[in-house]
Residue frames relative to the residue before (quaternion, step in Angstrom):
aa qw qx qy qz dx dy dz
M 1.0000 0.0000 0.0000 0.0000 0.00 0.00 0.00
A 0.6435 0.5313 -0.3280 0.4428 3.58 0.98 -0.82
N 0.6480 0.5117 -0.3241 0.4617 3.59 0.99 -0.79
R 0.6319 0.5277 -0.3257 0.4649 3.56 1.08 -0.74
D 0.6346 0.5203 -0.3177 0.4751 3.58 1.04 -0.83
M 0.6584 0.5051 -0.3085 0.4650 3.58 0.95 -0.91
Q 0.6343 0.5235 -0.3235 0.4678 3.60 0.99 -0.84
D 0.6594 0.5107 -0.3040 0.4604 3.58 0.94 -0.93
L 0.6646 0.4906 -0.3021 0.4757 3.60 0.91 -0.89
A 0.6464 0.5336 -0.3270 0.4365 3.59 0.92 -0.89
V 0.6960 0.4583 -0.2786 0.4774 3.57 0.89 -0.93
R 0.7049 0.4853 -0.2766 0.4371 3.57 0.85 -0.98
L 0.7849 0.3586 -0.1869 0.4695 3.61 0.83 -0.95
L 0.8052 0.2733 -0.1302 0.5100 3.57 0.96 -0.83
G 0.3824 -0.7407 0.4731 0.2851 3.56 1.23 -0.30
K 0.5956 0.5371 -0.3583 0.4780 3.58 1.18 0.61
D 0.5237 -0.5680 0.5210 0.3629 3.50 -1.34 0.31
A 0.5935 -0.6016 0.3990 0.3558 3.59 -1.05 0.72
L 0.6455 0.5255 -0.3267 0.4477 3.60 1.07 -0.59
A 0.6821 0.4863 -0.2823 0.4675 3.61 1.20 -0.43
L 0.4810 0.6957 -0.4225 0.3257 3.59 1.27 0.04
D 0.4667 -0.6219 0.5507 0.3035 3.54 -1.24 0.60
P 0.6508 -0.5087 0.3640 0.4303 3.62 -1.17 0.33
E 0.6336 0.5295 -0.3378 0.4518 3.59 1.01 -0.77
E 0.6605 0.5048 -0.3072 0.4632 3.58 0.96 -0.86
R 0.6229 0.5261 -0.3391 0.4693 3.60 1.05 -0.71
N 0.6375 0.5251 -0.3247 0.4609 3.59 0.98 -0.85
V 0.6560 0.5157 -0.3112 0.4549 3.57 0.94 -0.91
L 0.6904 0.4731 -0.2883 0.4652 3.59 0.83 -0.95
A 0.6244 0.5260 -0.3406 0.4663 3.59 1.06 -0.69
S 0.6686 0.4831 -0.3129 0.4708 3.60 0.96 -0.77
I 0.6162 0.5165 -0.3475 0.4825 3.59 1.10 -0.62
R 0.6667 0.5113 -0.3012 0.4508 3.58 0.89 -0.94
N 0.7424 0.4020 -0.2121 0.4922 3.59 0.99 -0.87
H 0.3430 -0.7508 0.4867 0.2861 3.60 1.32 -0.14
S 0.4540 0.6698 -0.4554 0.3713 3.56 0.93 0.93
P 0.5553 -0.5974 0.4458 0.3689 3.59 -1.14 0.51
L 0.3455 -0.7678 0.5169 0.1548 3.54 -1.17 0.64
S 0.6300 0.5859 -0.3552 0.3656 3.59 0.95 -0.79
R 0.0102 -0.7673 0.6402 -0.0362 3.51 -1.12 0.90
D 0.4915 -0.6414 0.5001 0.3114 3.55 -1.18 0.55
A 0.4398 -0.7259 0.4666 0.2489 3.57 -0.60 1.17
A 0.6345 0.5303 -0.3431 0.4455 3.60 0.98 -0.73
D 0.6539 0.5048 -0.3175 0.4656 3.60 0.97 -0.81
V 0.6522 0.5039 -0.3156 0.4702 3.58 0.95 -0.85
A 0.6702 0.4961 -0.3003 0.4633 3.60 0.90 -0.90
D 0.6607 0.5003 -0.3133 0.4637 3.59 0.96 -0.81
A 0.6357 0.5246 -0.3313 0.4592 3.59 1.05 -0.69
Q 0.7122 0.4432 -0.2489 0.4841 3.60 1.10 -0.67
A 0.5479 0.6591 -0.3833 0.3442 3.60 1.24 -0.36
S 0.3962 -0.6836 0.5596 0.2500 3.53 -1.14 0.73
I 0.6817 -0.4666 0.3561 0.4368 3.57 -1.29 0.18
G 0.6464 0.5320 -0.3165 0.4461 3.59 0.97 -0.84
E 0.6557 0.5059 -0.3124 0.4652 3.58 1.00 -0.81
R 0.6520 0.4974 -0.3207 0.4740 3.59 0.98 -0.78
L 0.6331 0.5237 -0.3214 0.4708 3.57 1.05 -0.78
A 0.6373 0.5209 -0.3247 0.4658 3.60 0.98 -0.83
D 0.6363 0.5225 -0.3309 0.4611 3.60 1.00 -0.77
K 0.6713 0.4938 -0.3042 0.4615 3.59 0.96 -0.84
V 0.6424 0.5111 -0.3253 0.4694 3.59 0.99 -0.82
A 0.6648 0.4919 -0.3055 0.4719 3.60 0.94 -0.86
A 0.6366 0.5244 -0.3361 0.4547 3.60 1.02 -0.73
V 0.6815 0.4534 -0.2916 0.4949 3.60 0.97 -0.80
G 0.7028 0.4849 -0.2738 0.4427 3.60 0.84 -0.97
G 0.7266 0.4041 -0.2389 0.5017 3.57 1.16 -0.41
S 0.5481 0.6169 -0.4004 0.3983 3.58 1.14 0.48
W 0.5981 -0.5630 0.4303 0.3743 3.55 -1.23 0.46
G 0.5887 0.5783 -0.3693 0.4274 3.57 1.06 -0.65
F 0.6574 0.4976 -0.3035 0.4776 3.58 0.95 -0.90
I 0.6593 0.5164 -0.3167 0.4453 3.60 0.88 -0.90
I 0.6740 0.4895 -0.3008 0.4644 3.58 0.91 -0.88
V 0.6724 0.4819 -0.3018 0.4739 3.61 0.86 -0.95
F 0.6568 0.5067 -0.3178 0.4592 3.58 0.92 -0.87
G 0.6346 0.5226 -0.3260 0.4668 3.61 1.00 -0.77
L 0.6614 0.4958 -0.3073 0.4715 3.59 1.00 -0.81
V 0.6245 0.5218 -0.3386 0.4723 3.61 1.04 -0.73
L 0.6559 0.5026 -0.3165 0.4658 3.61 0.92 -0.84
L 0.6538 0.5033 -0.3071 0.4742 3.56 0.94 -0.89
G 0.6506 0.5148 -0.3097 0.4646 3.59 0.98 -0.87
W 0.6201 0.5417 -0.3338 0.4589 3.59 1.01 -0.83
M 0.6885 0.4847 -0.2856 0.4577 3.57 0.86 -0.98
V 0.6601 0.4920 -0.3159 0.4716 3.60 0.91 -0.88
L 0.6474 0.5259 -0.3234 0.4468 3.60 0.92 -0.90
N 0.7506 0.4082 -0.2255 0.4681 3.60 0.81 -0.97
T 0.6976 0.4512 -0.2883 0.4761 3.61 1.11 -0.45
D 0.8162 0.2803 -0.1336 0.4873 3.57 0.63 -1.10
V 0.7439 0.4324 -0.2593 0.4387 3.59 0.64 -1.06
L 0.7823 0.3079 -0.1773 0.5116 3.61 0.50 -1.14
G 0.6045 0.5685 -0.3494 0.4351 3.57 1.13 -0.60
H 0.5772 0.5979 -0.3682 0.4169 3.59 1.14 -0.59
W 0.7575 0.3238 -0.1828 0.5366 3.61 1.07 -0.73
G 0.5352 -0.6480 0.3989 0.3668 3.58 1.24 0.12
L 0.5449 0.6350 -0.3809 0.3935 3.61 1.21 0.43
A 0.3486 0.7562 -0.4957 0.2467 3.63 1.20 0.20
F 0.2592 -0.7876 0.5424 0.1349 3.60 -0.72 1.08
D 0.7728 0.1315 -0.1093 0.6111 3.60 1.26 -0.19
A 0.0359 -0.8367 0.5462 -0.0169 3.56 0.43 1.23
Y 0.7060 -0.4221 0.3467 0.4507 3.53 -1.34 0.27
P 0.5949 -0.0964 -0.7961 0.0552 1.88 -1.89 1.68
Y 0.5427 -0.6789 0.3840 0.3115 3.62 1.09 0.72
I 0.0343 0.8416 -0.5350 0.0655 3.57 0.76 1.07
F 0.6633 0.4938 -0.3159 0.4652 3.60 0.91 -0.85
L 0.6253 0.5266 -0.3325 0.4703 3.60 1.03 -0.76
N 0.6441 0.5106 -0.3201 0.4712 3.60 0.98 -0.82
L 0.6298 0.5243 -0.3290 0.4692 3.59 1.01 -0.78
M 0.6644 0.4989 -0.2986 0.4696 3.61 0.90 -0.88
L 0.6567 0.5013 -0.3101 0.4704 3.60 0.97 -0.83
S 0.6389 0.5185 -0.3243 0.4668 3.59 1.01 -0.77
M 0.6542 0.4993 -0.3123 0.4745 3.59 0.97 -0.83
L 0.6356 0.5242 -0.3279 0.4623 3.57 0.97 -0.81
A 0.6672 0.4901 -0.2988 0.4748 3.60 0.92 -0.88
A 0.6520 0.5207 -0.3198 0.4489 3.59 1.00 -0.80
I 0.6878 0.4440 -0.2786 0.5021 3.59 1.07 -0.65
Q 0.6957 0.5083 -0.2812 0.4226 3.58 0.88 -0.95
A 0.6213 0.5783 -0.3520 0.3945 3.64 0.96 -0.77
P 0.7092 0.4244 -0.3067 0.4722 3.68 0.71 -0.82
I 0.6100 0.5438 -0.3613 0.4490 3.58 1.08 -0.63
I 0.6554 0.4899 -0.3113 0.4832 3.59 0.96 -0.82
M 0.6391 0.5115 -0.3347 0.4668 3.61 1.02 -0.71
M 0.6072 0.5349 -0.3548 0.4683 3.61 1.07 -0.68
S 0.6587 0.5040 -0.3047 0.4683 3.55 0.96 -0.86
Q 0.6447 0.5088 -0.3202 0.4721 3.59 1.02 -0.76
N 0.6303 0.5172 -0.3289 0.4766 3.59 1.03 -0.75
R 0.6433 0.5090 -0.3164 0.4765 3.57 1.01 -0.80
Q 0.6395 0.5115 -0.3303 0.4693 3.59 1.00 -0.75
A 0.6305 0.5172 -0.3301 0.4753 3.58 1.03 -0.75
A 0.6399 0.5070 -0.3228 0.4788 3.60 1.02 -0.75
K 0.6184 0.5293 -0.3352 0.4744 3.60 1.06 -0.74
D 0.6523 0.5172 -0.3114 0.4582 3.57 0.97 -0.87
R 0.6479 0.4992 -0.3192 0.4787 3.60 0.99 -0.80
L 0.6423 0.5118 -0.3180 0.4738 3.59 0.99 -0.82
S 0.6454 0.5195 -0.3157 0.4624 3.57 0.96 -0.85
A 0.6496 0.5051 -0.3150 0.4730 3.58 0.98 -0.84
S 0.6466 0.5187 -0.3180 0.4601 3.59 1.00 -0.80
L 0.6713 0.4830 -0.2956 0.4782 3.58 0.94 -0.88
D 0.6231 0.5268 -0.3347 0.4713 3.59 1.06 -0.72
Y 0.6293 0.5266 -0.3311 0.4659 3.58 1.00 -0.81
E 0.6466 0.5223 -0.3265 0.4499 3.60 0.91 -0.87
V 0.6754 0.4850 -0.2964 0.4698 3.58 0.89 -0.93
N 0.6556 0.5073 -0.3161 0.4614 3.59 0.94 -0.83
L 0.6528 0.5012 -0.3135 0.4737 3.58 0.97 -0.85
R 0.6372 0.5166 -0.3293 0.4676 3.58 0.95 -0.84
S 0.6544 0.5127 -0.3144 0.4583 3.60 0.90 -0.87
E 0.6613 0.5076 -0.3041 0.4611 3.56 0.91 -0.92
L 0.6766 0.4841 -0.2979 0.4681 3.59 0.91 -0.89
E 0.6423 0.5124 -0.3297 0.4649 3.59 1.01 -0.73
V 0.6244 0.5172 -0.3379 0.4779 3.60 1.03 -0.72
L 0.6500 0.5046 -0.3178 0.4709 3.59 0.97 -0.83
R 0.6456 0.5082 -0.3232 0.4695 3.60 0.99 -0.79
L 0.6412 0.5113 -0.3243 0.4714 3.60 1.01 -0.75
H 0.6171 0.5322 -0.3378 0.4710 3.57 1.04 -0.76
D 0.6492 0.5107 -0.3177 0.4656 3.59 0.94 -0.86
K 0.6566 0.5050 -0.3155 0.4629 3.60 0.93 -0.87
L 0.6576 0.4984 -0.3107 0.4718 3.57 0.97 -0.86
D 0.6364 0.5225 -0.3278 0.4633 3.58 0.98 -0.83
Q 0.6574 0.4986 -0.3083 0.4735 3.59 0.95 -0.83
A 0.6588 0.5028 -0.3124 0.4644 3.60 0.95 -0.85
V 0.6549 0.4937 -0.3096 0.4811 3.59 0.95 -0.86
S 0.6475 0.5172 -0.3172 0.4611 3.58 0.97 -0.86
A 0.6569 0.4946 -0.3108 0.4767 3.61 0.93 -0.85
R 0.6525 0.5075 -0.3159 0.4657 3.58 0.96 -0.83
L 0.6521 0.5013 -0.3150 0.4735 3.59 0.95 -0.85
E 0.6279 0.5282 -0.3316 0.4655 3.59 1.01 -0.78
A 0.6533 0.4996 -0.3113 0.4760 3.60 0.97 -0.84
V 0.6439 0.5097 -0.3233 0.4703 3.59 0.98 -0.82
L 0.6641 0.5038 -0.3078 0.4588 3.58 0.93 -0.88
Q 0.6393 0.5091 -0.3314 0.4714 3.61 1.00 -0.75
G 0.6501 0.5046 -0.3117 0.4751 3.56 0.98 -0.84
Q 0.6480 0.5107 -0.3121 0.4710 3.54 0.99 -0.81
S 0.6348 0.5196 -0.3299 0.4671 3.60 1.01 -0.78
R 0.6395 0.5155 -0.3275 0.4670 3.61 0.98 -0.78
I 0.6628 0.4991 -0.3081 0.4656 3.57 0.94 -0.89
V 0.6402 0.5103 -0.3233 0.4747 3.59 0.96 -0.87
G 0.6465 0.5180 -0.3187 0.4606 3.60 0.96 -0.83
M 0.6572 0.4939 -0.3077 0.4791 3.60 0.93 -0.83
L 0.6508 0.5101 -0.3174 0.4642 3.57 0.98 -0.82
E 0.6540 0.5039 -0.3185 0.4658 3.58 0.98 -0.82
R 0.6553 0.5014 -0.3177 0.4671 3.61 0.97 -0.78
S 0.6931 0.4665 -0.2919 0.4656 3.58 0.94 -0.82
A 0.6747 0.4851 -0.2966 0.4706 3.60 1.13 -0.55
S 0.5797 0.5902 -0.3879 0.4062 3.63 1.15 -0.38
P 0.5673 -0.6118 0.4205 0.3565 3.61 -1.08 0.76
G 0.8115 0.2543 -0.2230 0.4765 3.54 -1.03 0.84
A 0.4706 0.6739 -0.4554 0.3421 3.55 1.21 0.24
T 0.2896 -0.7455 0.5691 0.1911 3.55 -1.01 0.70
P 0.4883 -0.6628 0.4668 0.3231 3.53 -0.92 0.80
S 0.1799 -0.7788 0.5918 0.1044 3.57 -0.98 0.82
S 0.2808 -0.7800 0.5370 0.1560 3.49 -1.07 0.68
């Protein structure tokens, strides 16, 4: 019975066979059939589907892309240089003297690790955007179909009302014609 209802809704509302529907269209018709709300928060849906690695990548990208990280990282670099040039260099104990080869190695390793993590986060954001667009399409389609259904209901109600008015008018015209004809008796 449910498949028959879905087929009927698909043909009546979308003009398509139920087998030719997109997943979004099936979701919309199922929500109409079940009289259930359709809208969902894309961020909540994406977070529910995210793996631990994806959530970790988002957190690393959020920290690595903040002004706080840039300022702290700049201070650490400046501190490293001052420590190895002036403080430890004064006693000949600098473990990474100018040109800071070990610091360059550490920065290169950090960039090599941080770049793919940020790209993972960007890919996840792109997936969130696609999910959001899909959910928006479902809500828009549902709204459009509901407006069309309301138009049909209003058209049917107006048509029924006009039919009732026309029937009443026909009865009145008939009564007037009978009362106006010669030899007619008035009826009460």
